[in-house]
Structures are given as C-alpha cells and as structure tokens.
mmCIF file as Biopython writes it, N, C-alpha, C and O atoms, coordinates in Angstrom:
data_model
#
loop_
_atom_site.group_PDB
_atom_site.id
_atom_site.type_symbol
_atom_site.label_atom_id
_atom_site.label_alt_id
_atom_site.label_comp_id
_atom_site.label_asym_id
_atom_site.label_entity_id
_atom_site.label_seq_id
_atom_site.pdbx_PDB_ins_code
_atom_site.Cartn_x
_atom_site.Cartn_y
_atom_site.Cartn_z
_atom_site.occupancy
_atom_site.B_iso_or_equiv
_atom_site.auth_seq_id
_atom_site.auth_asym_id
_atom_site.pdbx_PDB_model_num
ATOM 1   N N  . ALA A ? 1  ? 0.845  -1.205 0.000   1.0 0.0 1  A 1 
ATOM 2   C CA . ALA A ? 1  ? 0.000  0.000  0.000   1.0 0.0 1  A 1 
ATOM 3   C C  . ALA A ? 1  ? 0.879  1.254  0.000   1.0 0.0 1  A 1 
ATOM 4   O O  . ALA A ? 1  ? 0.576  2.247  -0.661  1.0 0.0 1  A 1 
ATOM 5   N N  . LEU A ? 2  ? 1.974  1.179  0.758   1.0 0.0 2  A 1 
ATOM 6   C CA . LEU A ? 2  ? 2.890  2.322  0.854   1.0 0.0 2  A 1 
ATOM 7   C C  . LEU A ? 2  ? 3.499  2.628  -0.512  1.0 0.0 2  A 1 
ATOM 8   O O  . LEU A ? 2  ? 3.624  3.784  -0.915  1.0 0.0 2  A 1 
ATOM 9   N N  . LYS A ? 3  ? 3.873  1.557  -1.209  1.0 0.0 3  A 1 
ATOM 10  C CA . LYS A ? 3  ? 4.480  1.703  -2.529  1.0 0.0 3  A 1 
ATOM 11  C C  . LYS A ? 3  ? 3.510  2.408  -3.486  1.0 0.0 3  A 1 
ATOM 12  O O  . LYS A ? 3  ? 3.904  3.283  -4.258  1.0 0.0 3  A 1 
ATOM 13  N N  . GLN A ? 4  ? 2.242  2.010  -3.416  1.0 0.0 4  A 1 
ATOM 14  C CA . GLN A ? 4  ? 1.233  2.587  -4.306  1.0 0.0 4  A 1 
ATOM 15  C C  . GLN A ? 4  ? 1.053  4.081  -4.039  1.0 0.0 4  A 1 
ATOM 16  O O  . GLN A ? 4  ? 0.984  4.882  -4.972  1.0 0.0 4  A 1 
ATOM 17  N N  . SER A ? 5  ? 0.977  4.448  -2.762  1.0 0.0 5  A 1 
ATOM 18  C CA . SER A ? 5  ? 0.784  5.857  -2.417  1.0 0.0 5  A 1 
ATOM 19  C C  . SER A ? 5  ? 2.002  6.678  -2.838  1.0 0.0 5  A 1 
ATOM 20  O O  . SER A ? 5  ? 1.867  7.829  -3.253  1.0 0.0 5  A 1 
ATOM 21  N N  . GLU A ? 6  ? 3.179  6.087  -2.730  1.0 0.0 6  A 1 
ATOM 22  C CA . GLU A ? 6  ? 4.397  6.776  -3.177  1.0 0.0 6  A 1 
ATOM 23  C C  . GLU A ? 6  ? 4.334  7.044  -4.673  1.0 0.0 6  A 1 
ATOM 24  O O  . GLU A ? 6  ? 4.665  8.135  -5.138  1.0 0.0 6  A 1 
ATOM 25  N N  . GLN A ? 7  ? 3.903  6.028  -5.419  1.0 0.0 7  A 1 
ATOM 26  C CA . GLN A ? 7  ? 3.785  6.175  -6.874  1.0 0.0 7  A 1 
ATOM 27  C C  . GLN A ? 7  ? 2.770  7.257  -7.217  1.0 0.0 7  A 1 
ATOM 28  O O  . GLN A ? 7  ? 2.973  8.048  -8.139  1.0 0.0 7  A 1 
ATOM 29  N N  . LYS A ? 8  ? 1.670  7.282  -6.460  1.0 0.0 8  A 1 
ATOM 30  C CA . LYS A ? 8  ? 0.623  8.270  -6.707  1.0 0.0 8  A 1 
ATOM 31  C C  . LYS A ? 8  ? 1.161  9.679  -6.455  1.0 0.0 8  A 1 
ATOM 32  O O  . LYS A ? 8  ? 0.884  10.606 -7.215  1.0 0.0 8  A 1 
ATOM 33  N N  . ILE A ? 9  ? 1.934  9.824  -5.373  1.0 0.0 9  A 1 
ATOM 34  C CA . ILE A ? 9  ? 2.512  11.131 -5.034  1.0 0.0 9  A 1 
ATOM 35  C C  . ILE A ? 9  ? 3.457  11.599 -6.143  1.0 0.0 9  A 1 
ATOM 36  O O  . ILE A ? 9  ? 3.402  12.755 -6.562  1.0 0.0 9  A 1 
ATOM 37  N N  . THR A ? 10 ? 4.313  10.707 -6.612  1.0 0.0 10 A 1 
ATOM 38  C CA . THR A ? 10 ? 5.248  11.091 -7.678  1.0 0.0 10 A 1 
ATOM 39  C C  . THR A ? 10 ? 4.490  11.433 -8.954  1.0 0.0 10 A 1 
ATOM 40  O O  . THR A ? 10 ? 4.872  12.351 -9.680  1.0 0.0 10 A 1 
ATOM 41  N N  . ALA A ? 11 ? 3.403  10.688 -9.231  1.0 0.0 11 A 1 
ATOM 42  C CA . ALA A ? 11 ? 2.585  10.974 -10.410 1.0 0.0 11 A 1 
ATOM 43  C C  . ALA A ? 11 ? 1.942  12.351 -10.283 1.0 0.0 11 A 1 
ATOM 44  O O  . ALA A ? 11 ? 1.897  13.116 -11.246 1.0 0.0 11 A 1 
ATOM 45  N N  . ASP A ? 12 ? 1.443  12.660 -9.077  1.0 0.0 12 A 1 
ATOM 46  C CA . ASP A ? 12 ? 0.840  13.971 -8.823  1.0 0.0 12 A 1 
ATOM 47  C C  . ASP A ? 12 ? 1.864  15.086 -9.016  1.0 0.0 12 A 1 
ATOM 48  O O  . ASP A ? 12 ? 1.574  16.110 -9.635  1.0 0.0 12 A 1 
ATOM 49  N N  . ILE A ? 13 ? 3.062  14.875 -8.480  1.0 0.0 13 A 1 
ATOM 50  C CA . ILE A ? 13 ? 4.129  15.879 -8.597  1.0 0.0 13 A 1 
ATOM 51  C C  . ILE A ? 13 ? 4.496  16.091 -10.065 1.0 0.0 13 A 1 
ATOM 52  O O  . ILE A ? 13 ? 4.663  17.225 -10.514 1.0 0.0 13 A 1 
ATOM 53  N N  . ASN A ? 14 ? 4.618  14.990 -10.807 1.0 0.0 14 A 1 
ATOM 54  C CA . ASN A ? 14 ? 4.950  15.085 -12.231 1.0 0.0 14 A 1 
ATOM 55  C C  . ASN A ? 14 ? 3.875  15.844 -12.990 1.0 0.0 14 A 1 
ATOM 56  O O  . ASN A ? 14 ? 4.178  16.695 -13.826 1.0 0.0 14 A 1 
ATOM 57  N N  . ALA A ? 15 ? 2.608  15.532 -12.692 1.0 0.0 15 A 1 
ATOM 58  C CA . ALA A ? 15 ? 1.489  16.196 -13.360 1.0 0.0 15 A 1 
ATOM 59  C C  . ALA A ? 15 ? 1.494  17.689 -13.048 1.0 0.0 15 A 1 
ATOM 60  O O  . ALA A ? 15 ? 1.257  18.524 -13.920 1.0 0.0 15 A 1 
ATOM 61  N N  . ARG A ? 16 ? 1.773  18.007 -11.771 1.0 0.0 16 A 1 
ATOM 62  C CA . ARG A ? 16 ? 1.795  19.413 -11.363 1.0 0.0 16 A 1 
ATOM 63  C C  . ARG A ? 16 ? 2.935  20.156 -12.054 1.0 0.0 16 A 1 
ATOM 64  O O  . ARG A ? 16 ? 2.760  21.287 -12.509 1.0 0.0 16 A 1 
ATOM 65  N N  . GLN A ? 17 ? 4.100  19.519 -12.131 1.0 0.0 17 A 1 
ATOM 66  C CA . GLN A ? 17 ? 5.249  20.147 -12.796 1.0 0.0 17 A 1 
ATOM 67  C C  . GLN A ? 17 ? 4.956  20.376 -14.275 1.0 0.0 17 A 1 
ATOM 68  O O  . GLN A ? 17 ? 5.330  21.400 -14.847 1.0 0.0 17 A 1 
ATOM 69  N N  . LEU A ? 18 ? 4.271  19.390 -14.891 1.0 0.0 18 A 1 
ATOM 70  C CA . LEU A ? 18 ? 3.923  19.503 -16.303 1.0 0.0 18 A 1 
ATOM 71  C C  . LEU A ? 18 ? 2.980  20.679 -16.519 1.0 0.0 18 A 1 
ATOM 72  O O  . LEU A ? 18 ? 3.142  21.457 -17.460 1.0 0.0 18 A 1 
ATOM 73  N N  . ARG A ? 19 ? 1.983  20.798 -15.624 1.0 0.0 19 A 1 
ATOM 74  C CA . ARG A ? 19 ? 1.031  21.910 -15.714 1.0 0.0 19 A 1 
ATOM 75  C C  . ARG A ? 19 ? 1.750  23.236 -15.535 1.0 0.0 19 A 1 
ATOM 76  O O  . ARG A ? 19 ? 1.490  24.196 -16.261 1.0 0.0 19 A 1 
ATOM 77  N N  . MET A ? 20 ? 2.663  23.285 -14.557 1.0 0.0 20 A 1 
ATOM 78  C CA . MET A ? 20 ? 3.419  24.504 -14.285 1.0 0.0 20 A 1 
ATOM 79  C C  . MET A ? 20 ? 4.250  24.906 -15.502 1.0 0.0 20 A 1 
ATOM 80  O O  . MET A ? 20 ? 4.245  26.066 -15.913 1.0 0.0 20 A 1 
ATOM 81  N N  . SER A ? 21 ? 4.957  23.941 -16.066 1.0 0.0 21 A 1 
ATOM 82  C CA . SER A ? 21 ? 5.820  24.238 -17.200 1.0 0.0 21 A 1 
ATOM 83  C C  . SER A ? 21 ? 4.991  24.673 -18.402 1.0 0.0 21 A 1 
ATOM 84  O O  . SER A ? 21 ? 5.428  25.514 -19.187 1.0 0.0 21 A 1 
ATOM 85  N N  . LYS A ? 22 ? 3.781  24.097 -18.552 1.0 0.0 22 A 1 
ATOM 86  C CA . LYS A ? 22 ? 2.897  24.516 -19.639 1.0 0.0 22 A 1 
ATOM 87  C C  . LYS A ? 22 ? 2.433  25.947 -19.416 1.0 0.0 22 A 1 
ATOM 88  O O  . LYS A ? 22 ? 2.397  26.749 -20.349 1.0 0.0 22 A 1 
ATOM 89  N N  . ALA A ? 23 ? 2.077  26.264 -18.171 1.0 0.0 23 A 1 
ATOM 90  C CA . ALA A ? 23 ? 1.605  27.607 -17.825 1.0 0.0 23 A 1 
ATOM 91  C C  . ALA A ? 23 ? 2.706  28.637 -18.049 1.0 0.0 23 A 1 
ATOM 92  O O  . ALA A ? 23 ? 2.432  29.769 -18.449 1.0 0.0 23 A 1 
ATOM 93  N N  . VAL A ? 24 ? 3.953  28.243 -17.791 1.0 0.0 24 A 1 
ATOM 94  C CA . VAL A ? 24 ? 5.087  29.150 -17.996 1.0 0.0 24 A 1 
ATOM 95  C C  . VAL A ? 24 ? 5.453  29.214 -19.478 1.0 0.0 24 A 1 
ATOM 96  O O  . VAL A ? 24 ? 5.817  30.267 -20.002 1.0 0.0 24 A 1 
ATOM 97  N N  . PHE A ? 25 ? 5.348  28.065 -20.136 1.0 0.0 25 A 1 
ATOM 98  C CA . PHE A ? 25 ? 5.817  27.941 -21.513 1.0 0.0 25 A 1 
ATOM 99  C C  . PHE A ? 25 ? 4.936  28.686 -22.503 1.0 0.0 25 A 1 
ATOM 100 O O  . PHE A ? 25 ? 5.443  29.266 -23.463 1.0 0.0 25 A 1 
ATOM 101 N N  . LYS A ? 26 ? 3.610  28.680 -22.285 1.0 0.0 26 A 1 
ATOM 102 C CA . LYS A ? 26 ? 2.701  29.303 -23.249 1.0 0.0 26 A 1 
ATOM 103 C C  . LYS A ? 26 ? 2.966  30.798 -23.431 1.0 0.0 26 A 1 
ATOM 104 O O  . LYS A ? 26 ? 3.157  31.245 -24.563 1.0 0.0 26 A 1 
ATOM 105 N N  . PRO A ? 27 ? 2.984  31.591 -22.343 1.0 0.0 27 A 1 
ATOM 106 C CA . PRO A ? 27 ? 3.287  33.018 -22.516 1.0 0.0 27 A 1 
ATOM 107 C C  . PRO A ? 27 ? 4.678  33.255 -23.097 1.0 0.0 27 A 1 
ATOM 108 O O  . PRO A ? 27 ? 4.897  34.194 -23.863 1.0 0.0 27 A 1 
ATOM 109 N N  . TYR A ? 28 ? 5.613  32.383 -22.717 1.0 0.0 28 A 1 
ATOM 110 C CA . TYR A ? 28 ? 6.979  32.497 -23.237 1.0 0.0 28 A 1 
ATOM 111 C C  . TYR A ? 28 ? 6.973  32.305 -24.744 1.0 0.0 28 A 1 
ATOM 112 O O  . TYR A ? 28 ? 7.641  33.029 -25.482 1.0 0.0 28 A 1 
ATOM 113 N N  . LEU A ? 29 ? 6.194  31.300 -25.191 1.0 0.0 29 A 1 
ATOM 114 C CA . LEU A ? 29 ? 6.092  31.004 -26.615 1.0 0.0 29 A 1 
ATOM 115 C C  . LEU A ? 29 ? 5.457  32.177 -27.352 1.0 0.0 29 A 1 
ATOM 116 O O  . LEU A ? 29 ? 5.917  32.564 -28.426 1.0 0.0 29 A 1 
ATOM 117 N N  . TRP A ? 30 ? 4.391  32.745 -26.767 1.0 0.0 30 A 1 
ATOM 118 C CA . TRP A ? 30 ? 3.706  33.874 -27.400 1.0 0.0 30 A 1 
ATOM 119 C C  . TRP A ? 30 ? 4.628  35.088 -27.488 1.0 0.0 30 A 1 
ATOM 120 O O  . TRP A ? 30 ? 4.650  35.775 -28.510 1.0 0.0 30 A 1 
ATOM 121 N N  . SER A ? 31 ? 5.391  35.357 -26.423 1.0 0.0 31 A 1 
ATOM 122 C CA . SER A ? 31 ? 6.304  36.504 -26.447 1.0 0.0 31 A 1 
ATOM 123 C C  . SER A ? 31 ? 7.400  36.283 -27.482 1.0 0.0 31 A 1 
ATOM 124 O O  . SER A ? 31 ? 7.845  37.222 -28.141 1.0 0.0 31 A 1 
ATOM 125 N N  . LEU A ? 32 ? 7.831  35.022 -27.616 1.0 0.0 32 A 1 
ATOM 126 C CA . LEU A ? 32 ? 8.839  34.684 -28.613 1.0 0.0 32 A 1 
ATOM 127 C C  . LEU A ? 32 ? 8.291  34.939 -30.015 1.0 0.0 32 A 1 
ATOM 128 O O  . LEU A ? 32 ? 8.984  35.491 -30.869 1.0 0.0 32 A 1 
ATOM 129 N N  . LEU A ? 33 ? 7.038  34.531 -30.245 1.0 0.0 33 A 1 
ATOM 130 C CA . LEU A ? 33 ? 6.382  34.769 -31.538 1.0 0.0 33 A 1 
ATOM 131 C C  . LEU A ? 33 ? 6.247  36.265 -31.787 1.0 0.0 33 A 1 
ATOM 132 O O  . LEU A ? 33 ? 6.484  36.740 -32.898 1.0 0.0 33 A 1 
ATOM 133 N N  . GLY A ? 34 ? 5.866  37.006 -30.747 1.0 0.0 34 A 1 
ATOM 134 C CA . GLY A ? 34 ? 5.721  38.451 -30.866 1.0 0.0 34 A 1 
ATOM 135 C C  . GLY A ? 34 ? 7.041  39.120 -31.217 1.0 0.0 34 A 1 
ATOM 136 O O  . GLY A ? 34 ? 7.091  40.006 -32.071 1.0 0.0 34 A 1 
ATOM 137 N N  . ILE A ? 35 ? 8.110  38.691 -30.552 1.0 0.0 35 A 1 
ATOM 138 C CA . ILE A ? 35 ? 9.440  39.260 -30.796 1.0 0.0 35 A 1 
ATOM 139 C C  . ILE A ? 35 ? 9.889  38.975 -32.224 1.0 0.0 35 A 1 
ATOM 140 O O  . ILE A ? 35 ? 10.399 39.862 -32.908 1.0 0.0 35 A 1 
ATOM 141 N N  . SER A ? 36 ? 9.698  37.729 -32.676 1.0 0.0 36 A 1 
ATOM 142 C CA . SER A ? 36 ? 10.126 37.372 -34.032 1.0 0.0 36 A 1 
ATOM 143 C C  . SER A ? 36 ? 9.289  38.108 -35.073 1.0 0.0 36 A 1 
ATOM 144 O O  . SER A ? 36 ? 9.808  38.506 -36.116 1.0 0.0 36 A 1 
ATOM 145 N N  . ALA A ? 37 ? 7.988  38.292 -34.797 1.0 0.0 37 A 1 
ATOM 146 C CA . ALA A ? 37 ? 7.118  39.031 -35.715 1.0 0.0 37 A 1 
ATOM 147 C C  . ALA A ? 37 ? 7.564  40.490 -35.797 1.0 0.0 37 A 1 
ATOM 148 O O  . ALA A ? 37 ? 7.639  41.065 -36.883 1.0 0.0 37 A 1 
ATOM 149 N N  . ALA A ? 38 ? 7.861  41.085 -34.635 1.0 0.0 38 A 1 
ATOM 150 C CA . ALA A ? 38 ? 8.333  42.467 -34.593 1.0 0.0 38 A 1 
ATOM 151 C C  . ALA A ? 38 ? 9.654  42.593 -35.349 1.0 0.0 38 A 1 
ATOM 152 O O  . ALA A ? 38 ? 9.871  43.560 -36.080 1.0 0.0 38 A 1 
ATOM 153 N N  . GLY A ? 39 ? 10.524 41.616 -35.167 1.0 0.0 39 A 1 
ATOM 154 C CA . GLY A ? 39 ? 11.808 41.606 -35.865 1.0 0.0 39 A 1 
ATOM 155 C C  . GLY A ? 39 ? 11.625 41.562 -37.371 1.0 0.0 39 A 1 
ATOM 156 O O  . GLY A ? 39 ? 12.308 42.271 -38.110 1.0 0.0 39 A 1 
ATOM 157 N N  . LEU A ? 40 ? 10.694 40.720 -37.824 1.0 0.0 40 A 1 
ATOM 158 C CA . LEU A ? 40 ? 10.415 40.616 -39.258 1.0 0.0 40 A 1 
ATOM 159 C C  . LEU A ? 40 ? 9.875  41.930 -39.801 1.0 0.0 40 A 1 
ATOM 160 O O  . LEU A ? 40 ? 10.250 42.360 -40.892 1.0 0.0 40 A 1 
ATOM 161 N N  . ILE A ? 41 ? 8.987  42.569 -39.031 1.0 0.0 41 A 1 
ATOM 162 C CA . ILE A ? 41 ? 8.411  43.852 -39.453 1.0 0.0 41 A 1 
ATOM 163 C C  . ILE A ? 41 ? 9.508  44.907 -39.567 1.0 0.0 41 A 1 
ATOM 164 O O  . ILE A ? 41 ? 9.541  45.670 -40.532 1.0 0.0 41 A 1 
ATOM 165 N N  . VAL A ? 42 ? 10.402 44.949 -38.584 1.0 0.0 42 A 1 
ATOM 166 C CA . VAL A ? 42 ? 11.514 45.912 -38.598 1.0 0.0 42 A 1 
ATOM 167 C C  . VAL A ? 42 ? 12.415 45.665 -39.806 1.0 0.0 42 A 1 
ATOM 168 O O  . VAL A ? 42 ? 12.804 46.604 -40.500 1.0 0.0 42 A 1 
ATOM 169 N N  . ILE A ? 43 ? 12.743 44.393 -40.050 1.0 0.0 43 A 1 
ATOM 170 C CA . ILE A ? 43 ? 13.597 44.046 -41.194 1.0 0.0 43 A 1 
ATOM 171 C C  . ILE A ? 43 ? 12.916 44.440 -42.502 1.0 0.0 43 A 1 
ATOM 172 O O  . ILE A ? 43 ? 13.548 45.000 -43.398 1.0 0.0 43 A 1 
ATOM 173 N N  . ALA A ? 44 ? 11.618 44.140 -42.602 1.0 0.0 44 A 1 
ATOM 174 C CA . ALA A ? 44 ? 10.862 44.494 -43.808 1.0 0.0 44 A 1 
ATOM 175 C C  . ALA A ? 44 ? 10.839 46.009 -43.994 1.0 0.0 44 A 1 
ATOM 176 O O  . ALA A ? 44 ? 10.982 46.506 -45.111 1.0 0.0 44 A 1 
ATOM 177 N N  . GLY A ? 45 ? 10.657 46.737 -42.896 1.0 0.0 45 A 1 
ATOM 178 C CA . GLY A ? 45 ? 10.647 48.196 -42.948 1.0 0.0 45 A 1 
ATOM 179 C C  . GLY A ? 45 ? 11.977 48.748 -43.432 1.0 0.0 45 A 1 
ATOM 180 O O  . GLY A ? 45 ? 12.009 49.647 -44.272 1.0 0.0 45 A 1 
ATOM 181 N N  . LEU A ? 46 ? 13.064 48.220 -42.914 1.0 0.0 46 A 1 
ATOM 182 C CA . LEU A ? 46 ? 14.399 48.638 -43.338 1.0 0.0 46 A 1 
ATOM 183 C C  . LEU A ? 46 ? 14.613 48.336 -44.816 1.0 0.0 46 A 1 
ATOM 184 O O  . LEU A ? 46 ? 15.145 49.155 -45.566 1.0 0.0 46 A 1 
ATOM 185 N N  . PHE A ? 47 ? 14.188 47.146 -45.215 1.0 0.0 47 A 1 
ATOM 186 C CA . PHE A ? 47 ? 14.325 46.711 -46.605 1.0 0.0 47 A 1 
ATOM 187 C C  . PHE A ? 47 ? 13.602 47.673 -47.543 1.0 0.0 47 A 1 
ATOM 188 O O  . PHE A ? 47 ? 14.142 48.091 -48.567 1.0 0.0 47 A 1 
ATOM 189 N N  . ILE A ? 48 ? 12.359 48.017 -47.168 1.0 0.0 48 A 1 
ATOM 190 C CA . ILE A ? 48 ? 11.555 48.933 -47.987 1.0 0.0 48 A 1 
ATOM 191 C C  . ILE A ? 48 ? 12.198 50.318 -48.010 1.0 0.0 48 A 1 
ATOM 192 O O  . ILE A ? 48 ? 12.253 50.967 -49.055 1.0 0.0 48 A 1 
ATOM 193 N N  . ALA A ? 49 ? 12.682 50.765 -46.852 1.0 0.0 49 A 1 
ATOM 194 C CA . ALA A ? 49 ? 13.320 52.080 -46.760 1.0 0.0 49 A 1 
ATOM 195 C C  . ALA A ? 49 ? 14.557 52.136 -47.651 1.0 0.0 49 A 1 
ATOM 196 O O  . ALA A ? 49 ? 14.787 53.136 -48.331 1.0 0.0 49 A 1 
ATOM 197 N N  . ILE A ? 50 ? 15.352 51.072 -47.653 1.0 0.0 50 A 1 
ATOM 198 C CA . ILE A ? 50 ? 16.567 51.021 -48.473 1.0 0.0 50 A 1 
ATOM 199 C C  . ILE A ? 50 ? 16.208 51.012 -49.957 1.0 0.0 50 A 1 
ATOM 200 O O  . ILE A ? 50 ? 16.829 51.706 -50.762 1.0 0.0 50 A 1 
ATOM 201 N N  . TRP A ? 51 ? 15.189 50.209 -50.311 1.0 0.0 51 A 1 
ATOM 202 C CA . TRP A ? 51 ? 14.812 50.081 -51.720 1.0 0.0 51 A 1 
ATOM 203 C C  . TRP A ? 51 ? 14.162 51.343 -52.268 1.0 0.0 51 A 1 
ATOM 204 O O  . TRP A ? 51 ? 14.299 51.661 -53.449 1.0 0.0 51 A 1 
ATOM 205 N N  . SER A ? 52 ? 13.440 52.074 -51.382 1.0 0.0 52 A 1 
ATOM 206 C CA . SER A ? 52 ? 12.723 53.262 -51.862 1.0 0.0 52 A 1 
ATOM 207 C C  . SER A ? 52 ? 13.657 54.452 -52.028 1.0 0.0 52 A 1 
ATOM 208 O O  . SER A ? 52 ? 13.322 55.407 -52.728 1.0 0.0 52 A 1 
ATOM 209 N N  . VAL A ? 53 ? 14.824 54.405 -51.392 1.0 0.0 53 A 1 
ATOM 210 C CA . VAL A ? 53 ? 15.788 55.516 -51.499 1.0 0.0 53 A 1 
ATOM 211 C C  . VAL A ? 53 ? 16.400 55.518 -52.896 1.0 0.0 53 A 1 
ATOM 212 O O  . VAL A ? 53 ? 17.236 56.368 -53.203 1.0 0.0 53 A 1 
#
C-alpha cells in the first residue's frame, strides 16, 4: 500500500510540474512569436526604406 501511495505522489508531482511548465511555456512562446514578428516587421521596414531611397 505504501508503494502505491508513493507512486501516486510522484505521479501527482509530475502532473503538477507539467502543468506549471505549460503555464510558464505558453506566454513564453507567445512573447517569442511576438518578438520574431516584430523583428520581421523591422527588417521588412528597413528593406523597404533602403529600396525606396
């Protein structure tokens, strides 16, 4: 019985860590997408500025 409860506790901890990492990872992923999108816009803007001169 002790072994089973230990396994359950570790499973709970793993599930909680997974949820935590997902909660942290999602905003991180969105900010990364935002940064790369902003970077692309800046590069495109520079490109257009250079070509229009």
